[in-house]
C-alpha positions in Angstrom: 87.2 96.8 98.9 90.3 97.3 96.8 93.8 96.0 98.0 94.5 95.9 101.7 96.1 98.9 103.2 99.8 98.1 103.1 103.1 99.7 104.0 106.9 98.9 104.1 108.0 96.4 106.8 109.5 98.0 110.0 108.8 98.8 113.5 105.5 100.6 113.8 105.1 103.9 116.0 103.9 103.1 119.4 101.5 105.7 121.2 101.6 105.7 125.0 100.0 109.0 125.6 97.8 111.6 123.7 96.0 114.8 125.2 94.2 117.6 123.7 90.8 119.1 122.7 89.1 118.6 119.3 88.7 122.4 118.5 90.2 124.1 115.3 93.9 124.9 115.9 94.0 123.6 119.5 97.2 121.8 120.5 97.4 118.0 120.4 100.4 116.2 122.0 101.3 112.7 121.4 103.9 110.7 123.2 105.5 107.3 122.6 108.4 106.0 120.6 109.4 104.9 117.0 107.8 108.0 115.6 110.9 108.7 113.4 113.4 111.5 113.7 111.5 114.1 111.8 108.0 114.7 110.3 106.5 116.0 107.1 107.0 119.6 105.7 103.3 120.6 105.5 103.1 123.2 102.5 99.6 123.8 102.7 96.3 122.9 104.7 93.1 124.6 103.4 89.9 123.9 105.3 88.1 126.9 103.8 87.4 128.5 107.2 89.3 131.8 106.9 88.2 134.7 108.8 85.4 136.5 107.1 84.5 133.6 104.7 81.1 133.8 103.2 79.4 131.3 100.7 79.8 132.8 97.2 83.0 134.9 97.9 86.4 134.3 96.3 88.8 132.2 98.5 91.8 134.4 99.3 95.3 133.4 98.7 96.5 134.1 102.2 95.0 133.3 105.7 94.9 129.6 105.4 95.2 127.2 108.3 98.8 126.4 107.2 100.7 127.9 104.0 99.2 129.9 101.4 98.0 129.6 97.8 99.9 131.1 95.0 97.1 132.1 92.7 93.3 131.7 92.8 92.1 131.8 89.2 95.1 130.0 87.8 95.6 130.1 84.1 93.0 132.8 83.6 90.1 130.4 84.7 87.6 131.4 87.3 88.4 131.7 90.9 87.5 129.0 93.5 84.7 130.4 95.7 83.3 129.3 99.0 80.4 126.8 99.1 77.8 126.2 101.7 78.4 122.3 101.6 81.0 121.3 104.0 82.9 118.5 105.4 84.4 120.3 108.4 83.6 123.7 109.7 80.8 125.7 107.8 82.2 126.0 104.2 84.0 124.3 101.4 85.6 125.3 98.1 83.5 125.2 94.9 85.4 124.3 91.8 83.3 125.4 88.9 82.4 128.8 88.0 79.4 130.0 86.0 80.7 128.3 82.6 84.3 127.0 83.3 86.4 125.0 85.8 87.6 127.1 88.7 91.2 126.6 89.7 93.4 127.5 92.6 97.2 126.8 92.5 100.1 126.2 94.9 103.7 126.5 93.7 106.1 123.6 95.0 109.7 123.8 96.0 110.8 121.5 93.0 109.9 118.2 94.6 110.5 114.6 93.7 108.4 113.4 96.7 104.8 114.5 97.5 101.9 113.7 99.8 98.4 115.0 98.7 95.1 114.4 100.3 91.7 116.1 100.0 88.0 115.5 100.3 85.6 115.9 97.4 82.0 115.6 96.6 79.4 116.0 93.9 76.4 117.5 96.0 73.0 115.9 95.9 71.1 117.0 92.8 73.9 118.2 90.8 75.8 116.4 88.0 79.2 114.7 87.8 81.2 116.8 85.3 80.0 116.3 81.7 77.1 114.0 82.7 73.6 115.0 81.7 71.6 113.4 84.8 72.3 112.9 88.4 74.2 110.0 89.7 75.5 109.2 86.3 79.0 109.1 84.7 79.8 110.5 81.3 81.4 108.3 78.6 84.3 110.7 77.9 87.1 112.2 79.8 85.5 114.8 82.1 87.5 115.5 85.4 91.1 116.0 86.5 90.5 116.1 90.3 94.0 117.7 90.8 96.8 118.2 88.5 100.6 117.9 89.5 103.0 119.2 87.0 106.3 120.7 86.3 105.6 123.8 84.1 103.2 122.7 81.7 100.1 120.4 81.4 100.3 119.7 77.6 102.6 116.8 77.7 105.8 118.9 77.2 107.1 117.9 80.7 106.0 115.6 83.4 102.2 115.9 84.7 99.9 113.5 86.5 96.4 114.1 87.5 95.4 112.6 91.0 93.2 111.1 90.0 91.5 111.7 86.5 88.1 110.4 85.4 89.2 109.2 81.9 85.8 108.1 80.6 83.9 104.7 80.2 83.4 104.6 84.0 87.3 104.6 84.7 89.4 106.5 87.0 93.3 106.5 86.8 96.5 108.3 88.1 97.8 109.6 84.6 98.7 112.7 82.7 99.4 113.9 79.4 103.2 113.0 79.4 102.8 109.3 79.7 103.0 109.0 83.4 100.8 106.2 84.6 100.7 105.4 88.4 99.2 101.9 88.2 96.1 100.7 86.0 92.8 102.3 85.9 90.1 101.3 88.2 86.2 101.2 87.8 83.7 103.3 89.6 83.1 100.9 92.5 84.7 103.1 95.1 82.8 106.3 94.0 80.0 107.4 96.3 77.2 109.7 95.1 76.0 112.7 97.3 78.7 112.1 100.0 82.2 113.2 100.9 85.0 110.9 100.0 88.8 111.3 100.4 91.5 110.9 98.0 95.0 110.5 99.3 98.1 110.0 96.9 101.8 109.7 98.0 104.5 109.5 95.2 108.2 109.2 95.6 110.7 109.2 92.9 114.1 107.2 93.4 116.6 110.0 93.5 119.2 107.9 91.9 116.9 106.9 88.9 114.3 109.6 88.7 112.8 108.6 85.4 112.6 104.8 85.9 111.9 104.2 89.6 109.6 105.2 92.3 107.0 104.2 94.9 103.4 105.4 95.2 100.1 104.6 96.9 96.5 105.8 96.2 94.2 105.6 99.1 90.4 106.1 98.7 88.2 106.5 102.0 84.4 107.0 102.4 81.8 106.3 105.1 80.1 103.9 102.8 83.2 101.8 101.6 85.7 102.5 104.4 89.3 102.5 103.5 90.8 101.1 100.2 94.2 101.2 98.5 93.0 100.7 94.8 96.8 100.9 93.6 100.1 101.1 95.3 103.7 100.1 94.6 106.3 99.9 97.4 108.9 97.9 95.4 110.5 101.0 93.6 109.5 100.1 90.3 106.9 102.7 89.1 108.0 105.8 87.2 106.8 108.9 88.8 108.0 111.1 86.0 107.5 111.0 82.4 110.0 108.8 80.5 112.4 110.2 77.8 114.4 113.5 77.6 112.1 115.6 79.9 114.4 117.9 81.9 114.3 119.0 84.8 112.8 116.0 86.4 110.8 117.8 89.3 107.2 118.7 90.1 106.8 122.5 90.6 103.0 123.1 90.5 99.8 121.6 91.9 96.3 122.9 91.0 92.7 122.1 92.3 90.7 121.3 90.1 92.8 120.3 87.3 90.2 120.2 84.4 86.4 120.0 83.7 84.9 120.7 80.2 83.3 124.2 79.6 79.6 125.3 79.3 78.1 122.8 81.7 75.0 123.3 83.7 74.3 122.0 87.1 78.0 121.2 87.9 79.4 122.3 91.2 82.0 119.9 92.7 83.2 120.9 96.1 86.5 120.1 97.9 87.4 120.5 101.5 90.3 119.9 103.9 93.1 120.0 101.3 96.6 118.9 102.7 99.9 119.1 100.8 103.2 117.9 102.2 106.5 117.8 100.3 110.1 116.3 100.3 111.4 113.4 102.4 109.1 112.1 105.1 106.0 113.6 103.3 104.0 110.6 104.1 104.8 110.8 107.8 101.6 112.1 109.4 99.2 112.1 112.2 95.5 111.1 111.6 92.4 110.9 113.9 90.2 108.0 113.2 86.9 106.7 114.2 87.7 103.1 114.5 90.1 101.0 116.8 92.0 99.7 113.9 93.5 101.8 111.2 92.2 99.6 108.2 88.6 99.6 109.8 88.3 103.5 109.7 85.5 105.2 107.7 86.6 108.7 108.9 90.3 109.9 109.0 91.5 113.4 109.5 95.0 114.7 109.1 96.4 116.8 111.9 99.1 119.6 111.3 102.4 118.9 113.1 104.4 121.7 114.6 107.1 119.8 116.2 108.3 116.1 115.8 110.7 113.9 117.1 111.1 110.1 117.8 109.1 110.2 121.1 106.8 113.3 120.8 104.8 115.1 118.3 102.9 118.2 118.9 100.0 119.2 116.3 97.5 121.9 115.6 94.1 120.1 115.7 92.2 120.0 112.4 88.9 118.2 113.7 87.3 117.5 110.5 84.0 115.6 111.2 85.0 115.1 115.0 84.3 117.4 117.8 84.8 117.6 121.6 81.7 115.4 121.9 82.6 112.8 119.4 83.3 109.3 120.8 85.3 107.3 120.1 88.2 109.0 118.4 91.6 107.3 118.0 95.1 108.5 117.1 97.3 107.1 114.3 101.1 107.9 113.6 102.7 107.2 110.4 106.5 107.4 110.3 108.3 108.5 107.1 108.5 104.9 105.8 104.8 104.5 105.9 104.6 102.3 109.1 101.7 103.1 111.4 100.3 101.8 114.7 97.5 99.5 113.3 95.6 99.7 116.7 94.6 103.2 117.5 95.3 105.0 120.8 92.1 106.3 122.3 92.0 110.1 122.4 88.5 110.5 123.7 
């Protein structure tokens, strides 16, 4: 569904070897060529499996797989808590408190390029935010899944929600300051009672910050496979708000961004949140369940610890895979978005 997965033209990475075990934080080593001279700067990877984690407790701001949060309970909202639903491990993060959205925030190093990926689910028997019945969408704007912004979210400087449910069965990458990464899409990719992955990369042109940029939005689920509902690799989409907004950077990212207050039976959960910033942020290693990248219904990002043109070492984030999972294929994306379209069999 959606547009084909696409990337800039260029020589794709070639994998000739891959070794390692599919256990949390085990070492994976990948060899080959054309990986690119350097990999991503991974600011945060949160799989909600911190030591001592218990469902119902607040998520700490330290002890994450990689990196740390800046604030849990951002903006005075309730703190994100552990939830017994999970994609990987044994827990996830619940993004709604007793009566309000729960928010957890990571500060960014003033970026013009960012790669964000996370899994999200509305658990069975619960409501989509602002809905009044299971497996239905509300008519009004209801859920900003995550919110990328400079200093404010009220439209006084650049902000964009990745994505936002804007009402009338539409999703869009948009914010309050007239940032629009492509047109809205319908609900055809949404899957009820199941995990789905949202992945967004955005890169502003450093010479034309407010007028030019590239992006892609990837949506993955077991039911619908891999789709790219919106993308632009022609350097023609503004990533920042137009006009006299200054400085032109993004400094903050929060999960979740917004949900209406005083709702009942609402408890969206998130898992495996990955954030990389700066140049080469879309360079990455993924483990997939199919022999070609575009056919995958499961993809899990790994955490690089070293990267050069011929070798990559990662800490394993197994996701839905385990040492008994077969088959599992390795995919390497370089900093330009090129990927080995045929996977290398790990096990």
